[in-house]
N, C-alpha and C positions, 0 to 999 in steps of 0.2 A: 504494500500500500504506500503510495507516495506521500511525502510529508507536506503539510500545508505551509505556505509561506507565512511569515509573521503577520503581514498585512491582512492576508485572507483570514487567518485565525482570529485576529483582532476584530475584523468586520463581522465574522460569524458570532463571536462572543458578545459584541455590542448589540447585534440584532436580537440575539436570544435574551439578553438582559432587558432590552427595551420591551420585548414581547411579554416577559414576565411582569415587569412593572406596569405595563399597560393593562394587562389582565387584572392585576391587583387594584389598580385605580378604577377600572370598570366595575369590579365587584364591590368596592367599598364606597366609592363616591357616587352620588346621584348626579352625574354629569353627562352631557352629550358626548358622543364618540370623539369628535374633533377637539373638544375641550380636554378630554382624557388623554388624547395624543399629545397635546401641548404640555399637560402636567407631567406625563411620562418622559417627554423629551427634556424638560427642565430638570428632572431627577437624574436622568441617565447621562446626559452629555458631559457634565463635569467629570464623572468617573471614567467615562470612555476617553476623554481627552488626557487625563492624568495616567491612565493605565500603562501606556508605553514607557513613561518615565519611571514608574515603579518597577516595571519589568526589567528595564535596563539597569536600574540600581541594584535590584536583587541578583541579577546575573553577574555583576561585578564583585559581589561579596557572597560566594556560595558557602554553604554550611561546611564547616571544617577548616576554612581558611583563617578564621578569627577564633579567639577563645569564646566559649559559649555565652558568657556574660556580655561581651562586646557585640556578638551577633544579635542577641536578644535586644540590647539597647539600640542597636542600629534599626531594627525592625519596629521597635516601640516608637522611636522618633520618626521613622519613615511613615508609619501608620498614622501617627498624630498629624504630621504635616499633610499627608494625603487627605485625611478627613477634614482638616481645617480648610485646605484649598478647595476641596469639593463642596463644602458648605458655603464658602464664599461664592463659588460659581453658581450654586443653587440660588443663593440670595440675589445675585446679579441677574440671573435668568428670570427669577420670580418678579423682581422689580421691573425689569425691561418688558416682560410679557404684560404686566399690569398696565404699564404706561402705553404700550402699543395697542393693546386691545381695548382698554377702557378710556384712554386719553388722559389719565391722571395717575399719579404715583400711588400705588396701593399701600395699605398699612403693612408693617412687617409681619411675616408669617409667625404663627404661634410656635412656642418652644417645642411642642411635640412633633412638629414637622421637622425640626432640626435633629431631634433625637432619632426619628425614623431615618433621616438622611445619613446621620452619623453611623448608625448600625449597618446600613447598607454599604456605606463607604468602607468601613472596616472589613466587612466580608469580601468586598471586591478587592481590596488591597491584599488580604490574606490569600485569596484565590490566585491573583496575578503573581504574587511572590512564590506561591507553591508551584505554579506552572513554570517558573523560571528555573 
C-alpha cells in the first residue's frame, strides 16, 4: 500500500475533523445547516492551521532523544501554546464571523465555548504528536 503524502494526510484528517465537529454542532445546536458549517469551520480551522507546526516540532524531538522529564515538559509547553493559539484563532474567527454576518461586533463567547475548544485542541495536539 503506498504511503500518503503529508499534505494529503493532513487534508484527509482536517476533512474528517470538520465532519465530526459539524455533526456535533448539528446534533447539539438548533441551527440551520449553513450556520452549523460556519460554526464548525470556526472551530476547526485554527487547529488545522497549527497542526503542521506541531507535527514538525514533534518530529524534531522524538521520544528517547531527550530525558523523559524534558520530553514531557516540551510537550506540556507545546500543548499549552497550541491550545492558546487555537483559542485565539477561534476568538478571531468568532468575532470576524459576527461582524461579517450581523454587521456588528458580537459579544465575547461564553467561557464554556473556550473550555470545549481547549479540550478539542489538546486532543488534536496529542493526536498530531502521536502521529509524528
